[in-house]
C-alpha positions as a printed Julia matrix, in Angstrom:
656×3 Matrix{Float64}:
  -2.95   18.7   -58.32
  -2.85   22.54  -57.88
  -5.27   24.56  -56.21
  -5.66   27.56  -57.79
  -4.95   30.98  -56.13
  -8.01   33.1   -54.18
  -9.52   34.85  -56.57
  -9.03   38.72  -56.51
 -11.09   41.62  -57.42
  -9.71   43.94  -59.77
  -8.72   47.73  -57.64
 -10.87   50.54  -59.04
  -9.0    52.49  -61.5
  -9.69   56.18  -59.5
  -8.42   54.12  -56.55
  -5.36   53.92  -58.47
  -4.84   56.66  -59.07
  -5.86   58.76  -55.46
  -2.25   56.68  -54.79
  -0.59   57.36  -57.36
  -0.76   60.95  -57.45
  -0.72   60.93  -53.43
   2.55   59.78  -53.81
   3.89   62.0   -56.32
   2.39   65.47  -56.03
   6.06   66.54  -56.08
   6.64   65.71  -59.64
   6.73   68.74  -62.0
   6.27   66.82  -65.28
   2.91   66.95  -66.63
   1.91   69.65  -64.11
  -1.45   71.04  -65.24
  -2.9    74.76  -63.57
  -6.42   74.75  -62.31
  -8.67   76.79  -63.8
 -10.98   79.4   -62.07
 -13.79   77.07  -63.19
 -16.61   75.86  -61.56
 -14.88   72.55  -60.89
 -11.4    73.66  -59.87
 -10.22   72.91  -56.89
  -9.53   77.08  -56.21
 -12.99   77.03  -54.94
 -12.01   74.4   -52.33
  -9.24   76.23  -51.08
 -10.67   79.83  -50.84
 -13.62   78.37  -48.9
 -10.78   77.14  -46.71
  -9.07   79.95  -45.89
 -12.24   81.35  -45.33
 -13.84   78.88  -43.2
 -10.56   78.83  -41.43
 -10.51   82.57  -40.18
 -14.63   82.08  -38.84
 -14.3    78.6   -37.78
 -17.15   77.42  -39.99
 -15.59   75.04  -42.15
 -19.39   72.98  -43.1
 -19.12   73.74  -46.77
 -15.63   71.85  -46.58
 -14.84   68.38  -47.29
 -11.43   67.04  -45.52
  -9.74   63.81  -45.37
  -6.43   63.02  -44.14
  -3.48   62.56  -45.5
  -4.41   58.57  -45.43
  -7.55   58.72  -46.78
 -10.38   58.67  -44.14
 -12.97   61.27  -44.14
 -12.4    64.07  -41.74
 -15.49   66.1   -40.21
 -15.15   69.75  -41.22
 -15.84   69.71  -36.97
 -13.09   68.25  -36.05
 -11.01   70.48  -38.38
 -12.0    73.33  -36.96
 -11.25   72.71  -33.94
  -7.62   71.45  -34.04
  -7.24   74.93  -35.84
  -7.87   76.64  -32.97
  -6.13   74.07  -30.88
  -3.36   74.7   -32.78
  -3.07   78.57  -33.04
  -3.37   78.83  -29.45
  -2.45   82.01  -28.04
  -3.89   83.39  -31.49
  -6.89   82.36  -31.65
  -8.79   85.66  -30.82
  -6.5    87.24  -33.75
  -7.07   84.45  -36.47
  -4.26   85.47  -39.55
  -5.15   86.95  -42.87
  -5.3    84.08  -45.74
  -4.99   84.74  -49.49
  -4.59   82.46  -52.22
  -1.33   83.13  -54.14
  -1.63   81.99  -57.55
  -3.75   79.26  -59.34
  -3.93   75.65  -57.81
  -1.56   72.97  -59.34
  -2.81   70.02  -60.9
  -1.56   66.6   -60.9
  -4.36   63.97  -61.77
  -6.54   63.94  -58.95
  -4.36   65.75  -57.01
  -4.13   69.87  -56.42
  -1.59   71.68  -54.77
  -2.34   75.55  -53.51
  -0.12   77.99  -52.35
  -1.27   80.52  -49.72
   0.01   83.75  -47.65
  -0.84   83.76  -43.88
  -0.45   87.14  -41.96
  -0.64   86.97  -38.44
  -1.52   90.69  -36.63
   0.83   89.47  -33.46
   0.25   91.59  -29.73
   1.63   94.87  -30.19
   1.25   95.37  -33.73
   4.16   92.66  -35.17
   3.4    91.28  -38.41
   4.54   87.31  -38.61
   4.13   86.15  -42.32
   5.01   82.91  -44.32
   3.4    81.07  -47.54
   1.87   77.54  -46.86
   0.72   74.86  -49.69
  -2.35   73.23  -48.9
  -3.07   69.88  -51.24
  -6.37   68.53  -51.96
  -8.05   65.5   -53.68
 -10.67   65.48  -56.37
 -12.79   62.37  -55.11
 -15.39   60.0   -57.29
 -17.54   62.67  -56.89
 -15.85   65.57  -58.86
 -16.01   67.45  -55.69
 -11.95   68.62  -54.26
 -11.4    68.11  -50.29
  -8.7    69.31  -48.55
  -5.75   66.9   -47.65
  -6.23   67.88  -43.7
  -2.71   67.68  -41.12
  -1.01   70.07  -38.59
   1.59   71.24  -40.91
  -1.36   72.7   -43.62
  -0.85   75.52  -40.81
   2.82   75.44  -40.01
   5.52   73.59  -41.45
   6.76   72.35  -38.0
   3.07   71.65  -36.43
   2.1    68.33  -35.37
  -0.74   66.83  -33.62
  -1.55   68.0   -30.18
   0.67   71.38  -30.67
   0.07   74.57  -29.85
   1.2    78.18  -30.82
   2.53   79.94  -27.72
   3.71   83.65  -27.44
   6.74   84.56  -24.93
   7.07   88.42  -24.45
  10.7    89.99  -23.61
  10.21   93.47  -21.99
  13.71   95.73  -23.36
  15.35   97.85  -20.94
  13.42  101.07  -20.21
  15.01  104.69  -21.0
  15.52  107.24  -18.16
  15.29  110.38  -17.87
  18.08  112.79  -18.17
  19.25  116.05  -17.29
  20.47  118.77  -18.57
  24.12  117.5   -18.88
  23.02  114.63  -20.34
  23.09  111.99  -17.27
  20.25  109.77  -16.38
  18.27  111.24  -13.44
  17.19  107.76  -12.43
  19.76  105.38  -11.48
  20.44  102.48   -9.49
  20.62  103.49   -5.69
  20.81  101.07   -2.55
  17.55  100.02   -0.89
  16.83   98.24    2.19
  13.99   96.27    2.08
  12.74   95.35    6.09
  10.58   92.27    6.5
   9.16   90.34    8.92
  10.41   86.21    9.42
   6.43   85.15   11.39
   7.92   82.43   13.5
  10.41   84.98   15.39
   7.66   88.05   15.71
   6.64   87.6    20.03
   4.2    90.19   19.72
   2.4    91.13   16.44
   1.02   94.42   18.07
   3.99   95.62   19.36
   6.6    95.28   16.91
   3.69   97.08   14.39
   3.37  100.01   16.41
   7.35  100.45   16.96
   7.67   99.5    13.08
   4.63  102.48   12.48
   6.65  104.69   14.98
   9.57  104.36   13.3
   8.53  104.83    9.96
   6.92  108.04   10.93
  10.1   109.81   12.27
  11.74  109.25    8.57
  12.63  112.74    7.42
  11.5   113.66    5.07
   8.48  112.33    5.83
   6.94  108.81    3.81
   4.91  109.8     1.95
   1.68  108.13    1.71
   1.98  106.77    5.73
   3.84  103.31    5.51
   0.3   101.25    5.99
   0.57   98.14    8.27
  -2.99   97.16    8.79
  -2.83   94.37    7.22
   0.45   93.19    8.61
  -0.62   90.63   11.46
  -2.94   89.11    8.6
   0.05   88.63    6.29
   2.24   87.18    9.26
  -0.93   84.85   10.04
  -0.91   83.38    6.44
   2.92   83.62    5.68
   5.02   79.95    6.86
   7.33   80.4     9.77
  10.2    81.25    7.16
   8.85   83.21    5.03
  10.25   86.6     4.57
   7.17   89.09    5.08
   8.27   92.34    3.49
   7.4    95.04    5.43
   8.36   98.16    3.27
  11.18   99.3     0.25
  13.28  102.34    2.42
  15.83  104.19    0.6
  19.44  103.53    2.3
  19.62  106.68    4.04
  16.27  106.82    5.29
  16.86  103.01    6.38
  19.78  104.18    8.55
  18.12  107.01   10.21
  16.13  104.21   11.85
  18.12  101.72   11.87
  18.72  102.13   15.67
  14.94  102.06   15.85
  14.03   98.5    14.15
  17.05   96.53   13.85
  17.19   94.41   16.55
  13.11   94.43   16.7
  11.34   90.59   16.86
  11.85   89.17   13.85
  12.7    92.1    11.54
  14.72   90.84    8.42
  16.58   93.0     6.33
  17.53   92.71    2.68
  20.03   95.26    0.34
  18.76   95.52   -3.18
  19.13   98.52   -5.47
  16.45   99.9    -7.64
  16.38  102.22  -10.0
  15.26  105.54   -8.04
  15.77  109.8    -8.43
  18.85  111.64   -6.41
  16.11  112.04   -3.57
  12.59  110.8    -2.8
  11.74  114.07   -3.76
  13.88  114.95   -6.17
  10.79  116.68   -9.16
   8.67  114.57   -7.84
   5.08  115.45   -9.88
   7.12  116.45  -12.67
   9.06  113.21  -13.57
   6.13  110.84  -12.45
   6.79  107.47  -11.71
   7.4   104.07  -13.2
   4.98  101.16  -11.15
   4.29   98.01  -11.92
   1.24   97.77  -14.32
  -1.91   98.82  -12.56
  -5.53   97.02  -13.3
  -6.34  100.4   -14.76
  -3.08   99.92  -17.28
  -4.34   96.97  -18.09
  -7.98   97.29  -19.01
  -7.3   100.25  -21.02
  -4.36   98.89  -22.79
  -4.18   95.0   -23.0
  -2.36   94.92  -26.45
  -0.04   96.95  -24.66
   0.88   95.72  -21.27
   1.08   92.27  -19.08
   0.99   92.01  -15.91
   4.21   92.62  -14.38
   5.45   95.58  -16.89
   6.83   98.53  -15.44
   4.61  101.97  -16.66
   5.22  105.09  -16.4
   3.01  107.57  -14.4
   2.23  111.09  -14.25
   4.71  113.47  -15.66
   6.91  112.8   -18.01
   7.34  108.91  -16.97
   3.5   109.05  -17.95
   3.71  111.23  -21.21
   6.64  109.46  -22.8
   5.78  106.16  -21.84
   6.0   104.91  -25.2
   9.03  106.31  -26.29
  11.05  105.3   -22.94
   9.67  102.1   -22.48
  10.17  100.87  -26.29
   8.68   97.74  -27.7
   8.95   94.16  -26.19
  10.31   90.97  -28.49
   7.87   88.84  -29.02
   8.72   84.75  -29.88
   5.98   82.46  -31.6
   6.9    79.18  -29.97
   5.52   76.1   -30.3
   4.13   74.06  -27.04
   2.38   70.89  -26.08
   0.51   70.17  -23.0
   2.17   68.1   -20.85
   0.41   64.6   -18.48
  -0.33   67.47  -15.71
  -2.18   69.66  -17.99
   0.68   72.56  -17.79
   2.35   74.12  -21.32
   5.48   73.47  -21.9
   7.08   74.85  -24.79
   9.19   72.28  -27.35
  12.11   74.16  -28.09
  10.78   75.33  -31.3
  10.67   78.93  -32.28
   8.66   79.97  -35.03
   9.3    83.78  -35.01
  11.14   86.16  -33.15
  11.12   89.75  -33.13
  13.58   91.37  -30.74
  12.92   93.68  -28.36
  13.51   96.8   -28.74
  15.35   99.88  -26.14
  13.46  102.58  -24.93
  14.84  105.92  -26.22
  15.59  108.36  -23.19
  13.94  111.68  -22.35
  16.35  114.72  -22.32
  15.27  117.5   -20.22
  17.32  120.68  -18.75
  16.2   120.24  -15.16
  19.91  120.35  -13.16
  19.92  118.21   -9.87
  22.06  120.81   -8.0
  19.07  123.22   -8.53
  16.21  120.93   -7.89
  18.22  119.17   -4.67
  17.96  122.72   -3.18
  13.9   123.8    -4.51
  13.11  120.1    -2.88
  15.29  121.0     0.57
  13.93  124.68    0.48
  10.1   123.22    0.82
  11.01  120.33    3.07
   9.28  120.64    6.12
   6.24  122.95    4.57
   2.88  121.35    5.53
   1.1   123.77    2.95
   0.69  123.08   -0.56
   3.78  125.24   -1.61
   5.77  125.04   -4.94
   9.15  126.39   -6.72
  10.36  126.95  -10.03
  13.8   128.14  -11.45
  14.41  129.58  -14.7
  18.13  130.07  -16.32
  17.2   133.68  -17.56
  20.3   132.85  -20.5
  18.4   130.17  -22.46
  15.09  129.83  -20.79
  16.09  126.3   -18.97
  14.02  125.03  -15.83
  16.51  123.98  -13.26
  13.81  122.91  -11.0
   9.9   122.53  -10.11
   9.91  121.59   -6.92
   6.6   120.75   -5.23
   5.41  120.58   -1.83
   2.98  118.78    0.45
   0.44  117.21   -1.92
  -1.15  114.38   -3.79
   1.95  113.24   -5.46
   0.97  113.71   -9.19
   0.11  117.01   -8.86
   2.33  119.38  -10.61
   1.28  122.58   -8.42
   4.41  124.38   -9.83
   3.31  124.01  -13.39
  -0.51  123.99  -13.93
  -1.47  126.23  -10.87
  -4.27  128.81  -11.51
  -3.74  131.32   -8.73
  -3.95  134.83   -8.75
  -0.41  136.64   -8.79
  -1.12  139.29   -6.09
   1.58  141.93   -5.52
   3.94  139.98   -7.75
   2.04  141.09  -10.61
   2.66  145.03   -9.52
   6.38  144.08  -11.42
   3.91  143.46  -15.0
   1.65  146.85  -13.8
   4.82  148.63  -13.21
   6.02  147.63  -16.73
   3.25  148.58  -18.8
   2.97  151.8   -16.56
   6.63  152.52  -17.55
   6.03  152.3   -21.16
   2.83  154.01  -21.08
   4.79  157.34  -20.11
   2.27  157.42  -17.07
   5.62  156.62  -14.3
   8.72  157.78  -13.9
  11.04  156.05  -11.22
  11.26  159.05   -8.95
   7.94  160.58   -9.95
   5.62  161.15   -6.96
   2.84  158.67   -6.41
   0.2   158.88   -3.47
   0.19  155.91   -1.77
  -3.25  156.51    0.58
  -4.29  154.41    3.59
  -7.53  153.79    1.5
  -8.69  154.04   -2.32
 -12.57  153.86   -3.16
 -13.59  152.25   -6.74
 -17.13  153.12   -7.26
 -17.59  152.4    -4.07
 -15.19  149.62   -3.29
 -12.3   150.71   -0.92
  -8.98  149.21   -1.64
  -6.7   149.2     1.03
  -2.95  148.46    1.92
  -1.38  145.16    4.05
  -1.93  146.25    7.71
  -4.13  149.91    6.71
  -0.07  150.89    6.33
   0.13  154.85    4.37
   3.37  156.39    2.75
   1.61  159.68    1.01
   3.05  161.45   -1.71
   6.24  159.24   -2.49
   8.64  158.37   -5.19
   6.7   155.56   -7.94
  10.04  153.07   -6.46
   9.13  153.92   -2.82
   5.18  152.41   -3.36
   6.7   149.36   -5.62
   9.4   148.12   -3.1
   6.8   148.69   -0.42
   4.52  146.98   -2.21
   1.22  150.0    -2.26
  -2.14  148.65   -2.78
  -3.8   152.27   -2.97
  -0.73  153.34   -5.29
  -1.52  150.71   -8.08
  -5.46  151.23   -8.08
  -5.41  154.62   -8.56
  -3.02  154.42  -11.66
  -5.18  151.72  -13.09
  -6.74  153.78  -15.54
  -3.96  154.99  -17.08
  -3.36  151.53  -18.09
  -6.13  151.66  -20.37
  -9.16  148.66  -20.84
  -6.55  146.12  -21.93
  -3.37  147.99  -21.27
  -2.18  144.77  -18.61
  -3.08  142.23  -20.81
  -0.52  143.88  -23.14
   2.18  143.91  -20.68
   1.44  140.7   -19.72
   1.66  139.12  -22.81
   5.16  140.86  -22.97
   6.28  138.65  -20.57
   4.87  135.69  -22.26
   1.69  135.76  -20.47
  -1.26  133.99  -22.13
   0.94  132.61  -24.61
   0.98  128.86  -26.47
   3.75  127.55  -25.0
   4.75  123.45  -25.45
   7.36  122.93  -22.87
   6.43  118.65  -23.68
   4.63  118.56  -20.46
   1.02  120.71  -19.51
   1.46  123.88  -18.14
  -0.15  127.12  -17.51
   0.68  129.87  -19.09
  -1.71  132.3   -17.27
  -4.68  134.4   -18.01
  -4.13  138.56  -17.87
  -7.73  140.95  -16.59
  -9.14  142.51  -19.93
 -11.49  145.02  -20.7
 -12.95  144.89  -16.89
 -15.12  147.78  -15.32
 -13.18  150.28  -13.05
 -13.15  148.15  -10.31
 -11.93  145.54  -11.93
  -8.97  147.11  -13.42
  -8.03  148.35   -9.86
  -8.25  144.89   -8.62
  -6.28  143.69  -11.44
  -3.51  146.45  -11.33
  -2.14  144.96   -7.87
  -2.95  141.62   -9.09
  -6.42  140.25   -8.04
  -9.27  140.56   -9.75
  -9.98  137.58  -12.58
  -5.46  137.58  -13.23
  -4.68  134.05  -12.39
  -1.16  132.3   -13.23
   1.25  129.46  -12.67
   4.46  129.7   -10.77
   6.02  128.54  -14.09
   4.67  131.48  -15.95
   5.92  134.25  -13.15
   9.43  132.83  -13.42
   9.47  133.33  -17.31
   7.47  136.49  -16.8
  10.98  137.5   -14.27
  13.26  135.55  -16.79
  11.88  138.34  -19.23
  12.14  141.18  -17.33
  16.04  140.17  -15.86
  16.73  138.98  -19.57
  14.81  142.23  -21.98
  13.08  139.93  -23.72
  10.65  136.83  -23.14
  11.7   133.4   -24.21
   9.29  130.23  -23.54
  10.68  128.43  -20.87
  12.21  125.02  -21.88
  12.23  121.72  -20.38
  12.34  118.75  -22.58
  15.01  118.78  -25.49
  14.84  115.6   -26.5
  12.31  114.96  -28.15
  11.77  118.31  -28.96
   8.53  119.92  -28.86
   6.99  120.32  -32.27
   5.1   123.84  -30.69
   7.16  126.04  -28.88
   6.2   129.41  -28.96
   8.82  131.87  -30.46
  10.42  134.25  -28.45
   8.45  138.23  -27.54
   9.92  141.35  -28.76
  12.46  143.3   -26.88
  11.92  144.83  -24.12
  12.07  148.78  -23.83
  15.13  149.83  -22.05
  14.18  152.98  -20.68
  11.39  150.98  -19.37
  12.62  147.58  -17.64
  15.65  149.42  -16.68
  13.66  151.2   -13.89
  11.75  148.11  -13.02
  14.76  145.87  -12.53
  16.0   149.12  -10.25
  12.72  148.77   -8.13
  12.45  145.05   -7.66
  16.45  145.54   -6.17
  14.87  147.79   -3.74
  12.48  144.99   -3.05
  15.39  143.84   -1.3
  17.27  146.5     0.03
  14.83  149.0     1.68
  11.72  147.02    1.02
   9.48  144.25    2.12
  12.0   141.33    1.19
  14.89  142.92    3.35
  15.25  139.24    4.83
  17.52  138.45    1.28
  20.0   141.17    1.13
  22.44  138.77    2.75
  22.05  136.2     0.94
  25.49  135.69   -0.21
  26.32  135.85   -4.42
  25.17  138.09   -7.25
  22.45  140.95   -5.85
  19.05  139.53   -5.42
  16.37  141.33   -7.38
  12.76  140.41   -6.58
   8.94  141.25   -5.52
   6.91  139.63   -2.9
   3.33  138.69   -3.14
  -0.15  137.96   -0.91
  -3.0   137.21   -3.18
  -6.75  136.97   -1.93
  -8.21  133.76   -2.97
 -11.94  134.39   -1.4
 -13.89  137.44   -0.16
 -12.06  136.83    3.18
  -9.26  139.77    3.19
  -7.56  137.32    5.8
  -7.56  134.19    3.77
  -4.44  135.08    1.35
  -1.49  133.03   -0.86
   1.76  133.72   -0.76
   4.23  134.44   -3.26
   8.39  135.86   -3.94
   9.4   136.38   -7.5
  13.0   137.55   -8.28
  16.48  136.5    -9.61
  20.28  136.0    -8.14
  22.82  135.97  -11.3
  21.6   133.37  -13.76
  18.79  132.32  -11.71
  14.74  133.19  -12.05
  12.51  131.52   -9.82
   8.9   131.95   -8.55
   7.88  130.85   -4.73
   3.97  130.09   -4.4
   2.73  129.16   -0.95
  -1.26  128.28   -1.15
  -3.22  129.86    1.86
   0.44  130.8     3.24
  -0.22  134.14    4.61
   2.24  137.31    4.64
   4.6   136.41    2.04
   7.33  137.54    4.18
   6.14  134.63    6.36
   6.63  132.13    4.34
   7.39  132.54    0.57
  10.91  134.59    1.37
  11.76  132.3     4.32
  11.84  129.15    1.37
  13.41  131.74   -0.98
  15.98  132.68    1.31
  16.57  128.44    1.5
  16.8   128.09   -2.13
  19.25  130.41   -2.82
  21.08  129.29    0.34
  20.82  126.12   -0.74
  22.28  126.65   -4.55
  25.67  128.46   -2.29
  26.27  125.44   -0.13
  26.27  122.67   -3.12
């Protein structure tokens, strides 16, 4: 007797259609294009794409590829987890075309557009499948590869950032100013230090002996704690010294108990003080950098601070490369790349910034200021083309470019400007007599000469060479209310300059009362200048025409000032003669035996408050094709400070 087989219930037609359709979604024949009506899958696709960005998918139904229902909250969570490092910046998403329908299965294309850190764009096309349920509603068939074809459950998107090589600041010859140079890392091995306090004192004393002085001084206040916290065999770095600085103190520190030394190379300027404020520095990203530009910098990045390095940081550093990769969490919780890379943007190397700086001239300028304890500056400009050859700054904050941005009275160096204005107006001649009394009064205010000297009635050239204040105060009315300002503008003062870095072009007194005009005629009153402005004005006298000083050549500044008019030969020739006599028979005779071409110049002592004893010191001049300005804050008499610095600078140029 045959037993009948178990009774089987017929499968619903819709379920059979679901299985067939899911297996055949790639078949083209018979595919229908969905209409954009209320029952079409396009609405579900649009809701899914909108919810992806907002993590709110409650209006969307989801099923797995096997057909089981998925909670919308679980899908939203998985999308966030898959997004990994990109979770905070969800992509822009848009449907591409109308869905294609085969029975109860629809396929819809969409575009994914990620904006990555730094502005890079990662774009690709994906497809999402949908199933029409028994209620007629379209459900998204969710799986990780909807997000990207190479993602699976448990993956996440990660980022790898690769910085390109930083470009350099170049000198006038096109050579990098900053280049790899040998350094020595001085450190201690805790287990070999027998007396922490003693070795700390000895190191501090040695570091103070380095010349030029280390600025800021090495701070070892936390060294005992660092040694106590480190392993006995660790290398606890104390300081990194240039090789030449290390050699100065090697004999004092090499045999100290526990000292260890590591040689290395770092990108450095030729010397520690080389155009320090003008160039700026390159340092690891600081907290302020990361807070101000989280999209630009990451921990460990090198960032330019101050000067040219700061101004042109984006150009010099280039653009980092970025790789989007797939990561997976290890059993211990750490994330590890799987080796799958989904997108890559190669790093772009930085572009160099070319300047006019001349290494030899800059070294001479830095050496001339070495040892100066007061704030000071020296600027050198090539007369033939206006190129800035050197910008040196003495003691002071590392980023303070006093050479370009100081706003201080010029003192008697401004007699160069006053004399040009007087000569232009025919108010004086080279040998015409001008009285130089001990004192000269204007509306009750008495003007005096340094040390109360008097010359009597002497040729104007003598008044200039000996720097007679009273003579210039008496001549002020002949300049008129704005004659001094006009003469200053002929020498480039008050212009709108664009050197590629901040610079103060000066401000000249004009239209003041008689007392102000008298004071301004010899560089007091409300006139203020920078060393760069005076160096450029001096170069104009030597050249016969003002040209804006040049510093950054590439990228070329957008708004360089046009050259000034040709100076009148009948005015500028006598002025040059007088500036030569300052050196041969006037206030700067210490320079008359400097080797090389004749030196021309003008000394200056500038009061900066109501106490006549409080003065800045100046010297401006030129030799050969190099014009320069030297400024010493609170330097007293120029013959005691500015002139000796000038002599060291000029002799240094000849010695190199």
